[in-house]
PyMOL CGO cylinders between C-alpha atoms (Angstrom):
from pymol import cmd
from pymol.cgo import CYLINDER

trace = [
    CYLINDER, 17.25, 22.59, 4.17, 14.26, 22.79, 2.43, 0.3, 1, 1, 1, 1, 1, 1,
    CYLINDER, 14.26, 22.79, 2.43, 10.70, 21.81, 3.59, 0.3, 1, 1, 1, 1, 1, 1,
    CYLINDER, 10.70, 21.81, 3.59, 7.53, 21.16, 1.40, 0.3, 1, 1, 1, 1, 1, 1,
    CYLINDER, 7.53, 21.16, 1.40, 4.12, 20.19, 1.60, 0.3, 1, 1, 1, 1, 1, 1,
    CYLINDER, 4.12, 20.19, 1.60, 3.51, 17.24, 0.31, 0.3, 1, 1, 1, 1, 1, 1,
    CYLINDER, 3.51, 17.24, 0.31, -0.52, 17.31, -0.29, 0.3, 1, 1, 1, 1, 1, 1,
    CYLINDER, -0.52, 17.31, -0.29, -2.91, 20.85, 0.39, 0.3, 1, 1, 1, 1, 1, 1,
    CYLINDER, -2.91, 20.85, 0.39, -4.70, 20.93, 3.71, 0.3, 1, 1, 1, 1, 1, 1,
    CYLINDER, -4.70, 20.93, 3.71, -8.32, 19.08, 3.35, 0.3, 1, 1, 1, 1, 1, 1,
    CYLINDER, -8.32, 19.08, 3.35, -9.71, 22.15, 4.54, 0.3, 1, 1, 1, 1, 1, 1,
    CYLINDER, -9.71, 22.15, 4.54, -9.22, 25.96, 5.88, 0.3, 1, 1, 1, 1, 1, 1,
    CYLINDER, -9.22, 25.96, 5.88, -8.44, 27.00, 9.27, 0.3, 1, 1, 1, 1, 1, 1,
    CYLINDER, -8.44, 27.00, 9.27, -11.36, 29.56, 9.30, 0.3, 1, 1, 1, 1, 1, 1,
    CYLINDER, -11.36, 29.56, 9.30, -14.68, 28.40, 6.57, 0.3, 1, 1, 1, 1, 1, 1,
    CYLINDER, -14.68, 28.40, 6.57, -16.15, 30.33, 3.88, 0.3, 1, 1, 1, 1, 1, 1,
    CYLINDER, -16.15, 30.33, 3.88, -19.38, 30.57, 6.60, 0.3, 1, 1, 1, 1, 1, 1,
    CYLINDER, -19.38, 30.57, 6.60, -16.83, 32.19, 8.74, 0.3, 1, 1, 1, 1, 1, 1,
    CYLINDER, -16.83, 32.19, 8.74, -15.72, 34.72, 6.20, 0.3, 1, 1, 1, 1, 1, 1,
    CYLINDER, -15.72, 34.72, 6.20, -18.77, 35.31, 5.60, 0.3, 1, 1, 1, 1, 1, 1,
    CYLINDER, -18.77, 35.31, 5.60, -20.00, 36.22, 8.75, 0.3, 1, 1, 1, 1, 1, 1,
    CYLINDER, -20.00, 36.22, 8.75, -17.51, 38.38, 9.80, 0.3, 1, 1, 1, 1, 1, 1,
    CYLINDER, -17.51, 38.38, 9.80, -17.79, 40.63, 6.38, 0.3, 1, 1, 1, 1, 1, 1,
    CYLINDER, -17.79, 40.63, 6.38, -21.71, 40.34, 7.10, 0.3, 1, 1, 1, 1, 1, 1,
    CYLINDER, -21.71, 40.34, 7.10, -22.09, 38.89, 3.27, 0.3, 1, 1, 1, 1, 1, 1,
    CYLINDER, -22.09, 38.89, 3.27, -25.53, 37.19, 2.56, 0.3, 1, 1, 1, 1, 1, 1,
    CYLINDER, -25.53, 37.19, 2.56, -25.04, 36.69, -1.39, 0.3, 1, 1, 1, 1, 1, 1,
    CYLINDER, -25.04, 36.69, -1.39, -22.25, 34.11, -2.96, 0.3, 1, 1, 1, 1, 1, 1,
    CYLINDER, -22.25, 34.11, -2.96, -21.48, 36.63, -5.63, 0.3, 1, 1, 1, 1, 1, 1,
    CYLINDER, -21.48, 36.63, -5.63, -18.36, 36.81, -4.42, 0.3, 1, 1, 1, 1, 1, 1,
    CYLINDER, -18.36, 36.81, -4.42, -17.18, 33.15, -3.27, 0.3, 1, 1, 1, 1, 1, 1,
    CYLINDER, -17.18, 33.15, -3.27, -14.59, 32.00, -5.33, 0.3, 1, 1, 1, 1, 1, 1,
    CYLINDER, -14.59, 32.00, -5.33, -12.75, 35.28, -4.56, 0.3, 1, 1, 1, 1, 1, 1,
    CYLINDER, -12.75, 35.28, -4.56, -13.10, 34.94, -0.81, 0.3, 1, 1, 1, 1, 1, 1,
    CYLINDER, -13.10, 34.94, -0.81, -12.39, 31.28, -0.78, 0.3, 1, 1, 1, 1, 1, 1,
    CYLINDER, -12.39, 31.28, -0.78, -8.91, 32.03, -2.53, 0.3, 1, 1, 1, 1, 1, 1,
    CYLINDER, -8.91, 32.03, -2.53, -8.28, 34.69, -0.04, 0.3, 1, 1, 1, 1, 1, 1,
    CYLINDER, -8.28, 34.69, -0.04, -8.70, 32.47, 2.50, 0.3, 1, 1, 1, 1, 1, 1,
    CYLINDER, -8.70, 32.47, 2.50, -5.98, 30.60, 0.99, 0.3, 1, 1, 1, 1, 1, 1,
    CYLINDER, -5.98, 30.60, 0.99, -3.94, 33.27, 1.03, 0.3, 1, 1, 1, 1, 1, 1,
    CYLINDER, -3.94, 33.27, 1.03, -4.57, 34.18, 4.33, 0.3, 1, 1, 1, 1, 1, 1,
    CYLINDER, -4.57, 34.18, 4.33, -3.39, 30.89, 5.79, 0.3, 1, 1, 1, 1, 1, 1,
    CYLINDER, -3.39, 30.89, 5.79, 0.00, 30.46, 3.43, 0.3, 1, 1, 1, 1, 1, 1,
    CYLINDER, 0.00, 30.46, 3.43, 0.53, 34.17, 4.72, 0.3, 1, 1, 1, 1, 1, 1,
    CYLINDER, 0.53, 34.17, 4.72, 0.07, 33.49, 8.59, 0.3, 1, 1, 1, 1, 1, 1,
    CYLINDER, 0.07, 33.49, 8.59, 1.82, 30.22, 8.75, 0.3, 1, 1, 1, 1, 1, 1,
    CYLINDER, 1.82, 30.22, 8.75, 5.13, 31.85, 6.84, 0.3, 1, 1, 1, 1, 1, 1,
    CYLINDER, 5.13, 31.85, 6.84, 4.74, 34.41, 9.16, 0.3, 1, 1, 1, 1, 1, 1,
    CYLINDER, 4.74, 34.41, 9.16, 4.84, 31.99, 11.88, 0.3, 1, 1, 1, 1, 1, 1,
    CYLINDER, 4.84, 31.99, 11.88, 6.66, 29.15, 10.69, 0.3, 1, 1, 1, 1, 1, 1,
    CYLINDER, 6.66, 29.15, 10.69, 3.83, 27.00, 12.05, 0.3, 1, 1, 1, 1, 1, 1,
    CYLINDER, 3.83, 27.00, 12.05, 1.20, 24.48, 9.97, 0.3, 1, 1, 1, 1, 1, 1,
    CYLINDER, 1.20, 24.48, 9.97, -2.39, 25.15, 10.45, 0.3, 1, 1, 1, 1, 1, 1,
    CYLINDER, -2.39, 25.15, 10.45, -4.29, 22.11, 9.11, 0.3, 1, 1, 1, 1, 1, 1,
    CYLINDER, -4.29, 22.11, 9.11, -2.50, 18.83, 9.48, 0.3, 1, 1, 1, 1, 1, 1,
    CYLINDER, -2.50, 18.83, 9.48, -0.86, 17.64, 6.45, 0.3, 1, 1, 1, 1, 1, 1,
    CYLINDER, -0.86, 17.64, 6.45, 2.04, 15.73, 5.35, 0.3, 1, 1, 1, 1, 1, 1,
    CYLINDER, 2.04, 15.73, 5.35, 5.70, 17.63, 4.67, 0.3, 1, 1, 1, 1, 1, 1,
    CYLINDER, 5.70, 17.63, 4.67, 9.03, 16.72, 3.68, 0.3, 1, 1, 1, 1, 1, 1,
    CYLINDER, 9.03, 16.72, 3.68, 12.16, 18.17, 4.57, 0.3, 1, 1, 1, 1, 1, 1,
    CYLINDER, 12.16, 18.17, 4.57, 15.16, 17.74, 2.22, 0.3, 1, 1, 1, 1, 1, 1,
    CYLINDER, 15.16, 17.74, 2.22, 18.11, 17.72, 3.73, 0.3, 1, 1, 1, 1, 1, 1,
    CYLINDER, 18.11, 17.72, 3.73, 21.81, 17.49, 2.08, 0.3, 1, 1, 1, 1, 1, 1,
    CYLINDER, 21.81, 17.49, 2.08, 24.04, 15.94, 4.77, 0.3, 1, 1, 1, 1, 1, 1,
    CYLINDER, 24.04, 15.94, 4.77, 22.66, 14.88, 8.77, 0.3, 1, 1, 1, 1, 1, 1,
    CYLINDER, 22.66, 14.88, 8.77, 23.53, 17.27, 11.38, 0.3, 1, 1, 1, 1, 1, 1,
    CYLINDER, 23.53, 17.27, 11.38, 26.55, 17.48, 13.16, 0.3, 1, 1, 1, 1, 1, 1,
    CYLINDER, 26.55, 17.48, 13.16, 25.35, 17.61, 16.58, 0.3, 1, 1, 1, 1, 1, 1,
    CYLINDER, 25.35, 17.61, 16.58, 22.57, 14.59, 15.75, 0.3, 1, 1, 1, 1, 1, 1,
    CYLINDER, 22.57, 14.59, 15.75, 19.70, 16.77, 16.16, 0.3, 1, 1, 1, 1, 1, 1,
    CYLINDER, 19.70, 16.77, 16.16, 17.52, 17.01, 13.46, 0.3, 1, 1, 1, 1, 1, 1,
    CYLINDER, 17.52, 17.01, 13.46, 15.55, 20.53, 13.44, 0.3, 1, 1, 1, 1, 1, 1,
    CYLINDER, 15.55, 20.53, 13.44, 12.34, 21.18, 11.33, 0.3, 1, 1, 1, 1, 1, 1,
    CYLINDER, 12.34, 21.18, 11.33, 11.07, 24.31, 10.97, 0.3, 1, 1, 1, 1, 1, 1,
    CYLINDER, 11.07, 24.31, 10.97, 7.63, 23.59, 10.33, 0.3, 1, 1, 1, 1, 1, 1,
    CYLINDER, 7.63, 23.59, 10.33, 5.86, 22.19, 13.30, 0.3, 1, 1, 1, 1, 1, 1,
    CYLINDER, 5.86, 22.19, 13.30, 3.91, 21.51, 15.29, 0.3, 1, 1, 1, 1, 1, 1,
    CYLINDER, 3.91, 21.51, 15.29, 5.22, 18.07, 14.40, 0.3, 1, 1, 1, 1, 1, 1,
    CYLINDER, 5.22, 18.07, 14.40, 2.91, 14.78, 14.65, 0.3, 1, 1, 1, 1, 1, 1,
    CYLINDER, 2.91, 14.78, 14.65, 4.80, 12.19, 13.25, 0.3, 1, 1, 1, 1, 1, 1,
    CYLINDER, 4.80, 12.19, 13.25, 7.55, 10.98, 11.53, 0.3, 1, 1, 1, 1, 1, 1,
    CYLINDER, 7.55, 10.98, 11.53, 6.29, 8.87, 8.64, 0.3, 1, 1, 1, 1, 1, 1,
    CYLINDER, 6.29, 8.87, 8.64, 9.41, 8.26, 6.90, 0.3, 1, 1, 1, 1, 1, 1,
    CYLINDER, 9.41, 8.26, 6.90, 13.20, 8.53, 6.55, 0.3, 1, 1, 1, 1, 1, 1,
    CYLINDER, 13.20, 8.53, 6.55, 14.77, 8.20, 3.06, 0.3, 1, 1, 1, 1, 1, 1,
    CYLINDER, 14.77, 8.20, 3.06, 18.97, 8.79, 2.26, 0.3, 1, 1, 1, 1, 1, 1,
    CYLINDER, 18.97, 8.79, 2.26, 19.96, 8.03, -1.18, 0.3, 1, 1, 1, 1, 1, 1,
    CYLINDER, 19.96, 8.03, -1.18, 23.36, 6.10, -1.77, 0.3, 1, 1, 1, 1, 1, 1,
    CYLINDER, 23.36, 6.10, -1.77, 25.53, 7.13, -4.36, 0.3, 1, 1, 1, 1, 1, 1,
    CYLINDER, 25.53, 7.13, -4.36, 23.99, 5.47, -7.22, 0.3, 1, 1, 1, 1, 1, 1,
    CYLINDER, 23.99, 5.47, -7.22, 20.70, 7.29, -6.39, 0.3, 1, 1, 1, 1, 1, 1,
    CYLINDER, 20.70, 7.29, -6.39, 19.14, 4.26, -5.19, 0.3, 1, 1, 1, 1, 1, 1,
    CYLINDER, 19.14, 4.26, -5.19, 17.04, 5.58, -2.33, 0.3, 1, 1, 1, 1, 1, 1,
    CYLINDER, 17.04, 5.58, -2.33, 16.90, 3.51, 1.24, 0.3, 1, 1, 1, 1, 1, 1,
    CYLINDER, 16.90, 3.51, 1.24, 14.37, 3.12, 4.26, 0.3, 1, 1, 1, 1, 1, 1,
    CYLINDER, 14.37, 3.12, 4.26, 16.27, 4.51, 7.59, 0.3, 1, 1, 1, 1, 1, 1,
    CYLINDER, 16.27, 4.51, 7.59, 14.61, 2.65, 10.50, 0.3, 1, 1, 1, 1, 1, 1,
    CYLINDER, 14.61, 2.65, 10.50, 12.54, 4.82, 12.79, 0.3, 1, 1, 1, 1, 1, 1,
    CYLINDER, 12.54, 4.82, 12.79, 13.45, 2.31, 15.25, 0.3, 1, 1, 1, 1, 1, 1,
    CYLINDER, 13.45, 2.31, 15.25, 14.15, 4.49, 18.91, 0.3, 1, 1, 1, 1, 1, 1,
    CYLINDER, 14.15, 4.49, 18.91, 13.65, 7.49, 17.42, 0.3, 1, 1, 1, 1, 1, 1,
    CYLINDER, 13.65, 7.49, 17.42, 13.14, 10.74, 19.48, 0.3, 1, 1, 1, 1, 1, 1,
    CYLINDER, 13.14, 10.74, 19.48, 10.48, 13.53, 18.40, 0.3, 1, 1, 1, 1, 1, 1,
    CYLINDER, 10.48, 13.53, 18.40, 9.81, 16.53, 20.26, 0.3, 1, 1, 1, 1, 1, 1,
    CYLINDER, 9.81, 16.53, 20.26, 7.14, 17.84, 17.65, 0.3, 1, 1, 1, 1, 1, 1,
    CYLINDER, 7.14, 17.84, 17.65, 6.31, 20.68, 20.05, 0.3, 1, 1, 1, 1, 1, 1,
    CYLINDER, 6.31, 20.68, 20.05, 9.37, 22.50, 20.02, 0.3, 1, 1, 1, 1, 1, 1,
    CYLINDER, 9.37, 22.50, 20.02, 10.14, 25.57, 17.89, 0.3, 1, 1, 1, 1, 1, 1,
    CYLINDER, 10.14, 25.57, 17.89, 12.11, 24.38, 15.67, 0.3, 1, 1, 1, 1, 1, 1,
    CYLINDER, 12.11, 24.38, 15.67, 10.67, 20.46, 16.39, 0.3, 1, 1, 1, 1, 1, 1,
    CYLINDER, 10.67, 20.46, 16.39, 13.63, 18.47, 16.82, 0.3, 1, 1, 1, 1, 1, 1,
    CYLINDER, 13.63, 18.47, 16.82, 14.53, 14.26, 15.97, 0.3, 1, 1, 1, 1, 1, 1,
    CYLINDER, 14.53, 14.26, 15.97, 16.89, 12.35, 16.61, 0.3, 1, 1, 1, 1, 1, 1,
    CYLINDER, 16.89, 12.35, 16.61, 17.45, 9.36, 14.88, 0.3, 1, 1, 1, 1, 1, 1,
    CYLINDER, 17.45, 9.36, 14.88, 19.67, 6.24, 15.96, 0.3, 1, 1, 1, 1, 1, 1,
    CYLINDER, 19.67, 6.24, 15.96, 20.70, 4.60, 12.55, 0.3, 1, 1, 1, 1, 1, 1,
    CYLINDER, 20.70, 4.60, 12.55, 22.06, 7.86, 10.26, 0.3, 1, 1, 1, 1, 1, 1,
    CYLINDER, 22.06, 7.86, 10.26, 23.36, 6.42, 6.90, 0.3, 1, 1, 1, 1, 1, 1,
    CYLINDER, 23.36, 6.42, 6.90, 25.49, 8.59, 4.89, 0.3, 1, 1, 1, 1, 1, 1,
    CYLINDER, 25.49, 8.59, 4.89, 23.40, 9.85, 1.85, 0.3, 1, 1, 1, 1, 1, 1,
    CYLINDER, 23.40, 9.85, 1.85, 25.36, 9.55, -1.51, 0.3, 1, 1, 1, 1, 1, 1,
    CYLINDER, 25.36, 9.55, -1.51, 23.77, 12.72, -3.06, 0.3, 1, 1, 1, 1, 1, 1,
    CYLINDER, 23.77, 12.72, -3.06, 25.41, 15.47, -2.99, 0.3, 1, 1, 1, 1, 1, 1,
    CYLINDER, 25.41, 15.47, -2.99, 22.27, 17.65, -2.87, 0.3, 1, 1, 1, 1, 1, 1,
    CYLINDER, 22.27, 17.65, -2.87, 18.84, 17.16, -0.93, 0.3, 1, 1, 1, 1, 1, 1,
    CYLINDER, 18.84, 17.16, -0.93, 20.55, 13.33, -0.07, 0.3, 1, 1, 1, 1, 1, 1,
    CYLINDER, 20.55, 13.33, -0.07, 18.30, 13.13, 2.88, 0.3, 1, 1, 1, 1, 1, 1,
    CYLINDER, 18.30, 13.13, 2.88, 14.26, 13.22, 2.75, 0.3, 1, 1, 1, 1, 1, 1,
    CYLINDER, 14.26, 13.22, 2.75, 12.29, 13.07, 6.54, 0.3, 1, 1, 1, 1, 1, 1,
    CYLINDER, 12.29, 13.07, 6.54, 8.78, 12.40, 5.78, 0.3, 1, 1, 1, 1, 1, 1,
    CYLINDER, 8.78, 12.40, 5.78, 6.06, 13.89, 8.55, 0.3, 1, 1, 1, 1, 1, 1,
    CYLINDER, 6.06, 13.89, 8.55, 2.83, 14.78, 9.57, 0.3, 1, 1, 1, 1, 1, 1,
    CYLINDER, 2.83, 14.78, 9.57, 2.88, 18.85, 10.61, 0.3, 1, 1, 1, 1, 1, 1,
    CYLINDER, 2.88, 18.85, 10.61, 0.03, 20.93, 11.79, 0.3, 1, 1, 1, 1, 1, 1,
    CYLINDER, 0.03, 20.93, 11.79, -2.51, 21.22, 15.04, 0.3, 1, 1, 1, 1, 1, 1,
    CYLINDER, -2.51, 21.22, 15.04, -4.96, 18.86, 14.05, 0.3, 1, 1, 1, 1, 1, 1,
    CYLINDER, -4.96, 18.86, 14.05, -7.17, 17.53, 10.99, 0.3, 1, 1, 1, 1, 1, 1,
    CYLINDER, -7.17, 17.53, 10.99, -9.84, 20.29, 11.73, 0.3, 1, 1, 1, 1, 1, 1,
    CYLINDER, -9.84, 20.29, 11.73, -10.39, 23.99, 12.07, 0.3, 1, 1, 1, 1, 1, 1,
    CYLINDER, -10.39, 23.99, 12.07, -11.26, 23.81, 15.36, 0.3, 1, 1, 1, 1, 1, 1,
    CYLINDER, -11.26, 23.81, 15.36, -8.00, 22.41, 16.78, 0.3, 1, 1, 1, 1, 1, 1,
    CYLINDER, -8.00, 22.41, 16.78, -6.32, 25.64, 15.27, 0.3, 1, 1, 1, 1, 1, 1,
    CYLINDER, -6.32, 25.64, 15.27, -5.41, 28.47, 17.81, 0.3, 1, 1, 1, 1, 1, 1,
    CYLINDER, -5.41, 28.47, 17.81, -7.97, 31.04, 17.75, 0.3, 1, 1, 1, 1, 1, 1,
    CYLINDER, -7.97, 31.04, 17.75, -5.75, 33.87, 17.34, 0.3, 1, 1, 1, 1, 1, 1,
    CYLINDER, -5.75, 33.87, 17.34, -4.26, 32.63, 14.23, 0.3, 1, 1, 1, 1, 1, 1,
    CYLINDER, -4.26, 32.63, 14.23, -7.77, 32.35, 12.90, 0.3, 1, 1, 1, 1, 1, 1,
    CYLINDER, -7.77, 32.35, 12.90, -8.98, 35.83, 14.05, 0.3, 1, 1, 1, 1, 1, 1,
    CYLINDER, -8.98, 35.83, 14.05, -5.68, 37.13, 12.50, 0.3, 1, 1, 1, 1, 1, 1,
    CYLINDER, -5.68, 37.13, 12.50, -7.05, 35.29, 9.26, 0.3, 1, 1, 1, 1, 1, 1,
    CYLINDER, -7.05, 35.29, 9.26, -10.04, 36.87, 9.55, 0.3, 1, 1, 1, 1, 1, 1,
    CYLINDER, -10.04, 36.87, 9.55, -9.06, 39.93, 9.97, 0.3, 1, 1, 1, 1, 1, 1,
    CYLINDER, -9.06, 39.93, 9.97, -6.55, 39.60, 6.89, 0.3, 1, 1, 1, 1, 1, 1,
    CYLINDER, -6.55, 39.60, 6.89, -9.23, 38.64, 4.80, 0.3, 1, 1, 1, 1, 1, 1,
    CYLINDER, -9.23, 38.64, 4.80, -11.55, 41.60, 5.17, 0.3, 1, 1, 1, 1, 1, 1,
    CYLINDER, -11.55, 41.60, 5.17, -8.29, 43.37, 4.30, 0.3, 1, 1, 1, 1, 1, 1,
    CYLINDER, -8.29, 43.37, 4.30, -7.27, 41.85, 1.33, 0.3, 1, 1, 1, 1, 1, 1,
    CYLINDER, -7.27, 41.85, 1.33, -11.53, 41.74, -0.04, 0.3, 1, 1, 1, 1, 1, 1,
    CYLINDER, -11.53, 41.74, -0.04, -11.62, 45.83, 0.91, 0.3, 1, 1, 1, 1, 1, 1,
    CYLINDER, -11.62, 45.83, 0.91, -9.03, 46.67, -1.90, 0.3, 1, 1, 1, 1, 1, 1,
    CYLINDER, -9.03, 46.67, -1.90, -10.62, 43.68, -4.13, 0.3, 1, 1, 1, 1, 1, 1,
    CYLINDER, -10.62, 43.68, -4.13, -10.82, 46.04, -6.88, 0.3, 1, 1, 1, 1, 1, 1,
    CYLINDER, -10.82, 46.04, -6.88, -7.19, 47.67, -6.55, 0.3, 1, 1, 1, 1, 1, 1,
    CYLINDER, -7.19, 47.67, -6.55, -5.38, 44.65, -6.15, 0.3, 1, 1, 1, 1, 1, 1,
    CYLINDER, -5.38, 44.65, -6.15, -6.01, 40.75, -7.84, 0.3, 1, 1, 1, 1, 1, 1,
    CYLINDER, -6.01, 40.75, -7.84, -5.79, 38.00, -6.06, 0.3, 1, 1, 1, 1, 1, 1,
    CYLINDER, -5.79, 38.00, -6.06, -2.78, 36.92, -7.51, 0.3, 1, 1, 1, 1, 1, 1,
    CYLINDER, -2.78, 36.92, -7.51, -1.23, 39.78, -6.59, 0.3, 1, 1, 1, 1, 1, 1,
    CYLINDER, -1.23, 39.78, -6.59, -2.28, 39.31, -2.63, 0.3, 1, 1, 1, 1, 1, 1,
    CYLINDER, -2.28, 39.31, -2.63, -1.34, 40.03, 0.38, 0.3, 1, 1, 1, 1, 1, 1,
    CYLINDER, -1.34, 40.03, 0.38, -1.46, 43.50, -0.65, 0.3, 1, 1, 1, 1, 1, 1,
    CYLINDER, -1.46, 43.50, -0.65, -1.81, 44.31, 2.55, 0.3, 1, 1, 1, 1, 1, 1,
    CYLINDER, -1.81, 44.31, 2.55, -1.49, 43.48, 6.73, 0.3, 1, 1, 1, 1, 1, 1,
    CYLINDER, -1.49, 43.48, 6.73, -4.49, 44.71, 8.75, 0.3, 1, 1, 1, 1, 1, 1,
    CYLINDER, -4.49, 44.71, 8.75, -3.94, 46.89, 11.81, 0.3, 1, 1, 1, 1, 1, 1,
    CYLINDER, -3.94, 46.89, 11.81, -4.08, 44.86, 14.35, 0.3, 1, 1, 1, 1, 1, 1,
    CYLINDER, -4.08, 44.86, 14.35, -2.74, 41.65, 12.78, 0.3, 1, 1, 1, 1, 1, 1,
    CYLINDER, -2.74, 41.65, 12.78, 1.02, 41.77, 14.84, 0.3, 1, 1, 1, 1, 1, 1,
    CYLINDER, 1.02, 41.77, 14.84, -0.25, 41.56, 17.71, 0.3, 1, 1, 1, 1, 1, 1,
    CYLINDER, -0.25, 41.56, 17.71, -2.13, 38.41, 16.75, 0.3, 1, 1, 1, 1, 1, 1,
    CYLINDER, -2.13, 38.41, 16.75, 0.17, 36.30, 15.21, 0.3, 1, 1, 1, 1, 1, 1,
    CYLINDER, 0.17, 36.30, 15.21, 2.75, 38.07, 17.82, 0.3, 1, 1, 1, 1, 1, 1,
    CYLINDER, 2.75, 38.07, 17.82, 2.65, 35.01, 20.64, 0.3, 1, 1, 1, 1, 1, 1,
    CYLINDER, 2.65, 35.01, 20.64, 2.85, 31.97, 17.44, 0.3, 1, 1, 1, 1, 1, 1,
    CYLINDER, 2.85, 31.97, 17.44, 6.20, 33.93, 16.07, 0.3, 1, 1, 1, 1, 1, 1,
    CYLINDER, 6.20, 33.93, 16.07, 9.70, 32.99, 16.60, 0.3, 1, 1, 1, 1, 1, 1,
    CYLINDER, 9.70, 32.99, 16.60, 11.54, 36.02, 17.70, 0.3, 1, 1, 1, 1, 1, 1,
    CYLINDER, 11.54, 36.02, 17.70, 15.81, 35.67, 16.67, 0.3, 1, 1, 1, 1, 1, 1,
    CYLINDER, 15.81, 35.67, 16.67, 18.33, 37.84, 18.04, 0.3, 1, 1, 1, 1, 1, 1,
]
cmd.load_cgo(trace, "trace")
């Protein structure tokens, strides 16, 4: 099971202006660096929580249908189911009907049931499920705890900007970060 984003988010959960106000910066000399750090912080919080902050199209690849018929989608919250494609034995894509499907997009992980489930002919990644995930299109839709964690994270990365390049970030996670994201993390036993 592999999940990839099909397009980058149209915006970030925290803006450059938010970060500059948090850091008390009033010049534009490091705007490019700060913008890069915002993106790193978003990707990190999404990886840690399994959540998608700003809505965007995603694709889940499956080798076969699950035995219990319920497909689990780890990246959530899932807003819409957009398409399901199954590849036959010759590699031809077949669109699966979305009629009568059931989607619990807010569950962790999200759950999907399809009435029609043709067998894939391709051994690896024979099933593609396209969906839109995220809290919403705007930063205002993202929970404040996640945005505050990102602000702390950007500040910590900015503080060590001379020692660690943007490509090597995140170099550290600041104190308090884990407590801010804890309510959004899935716990496993």
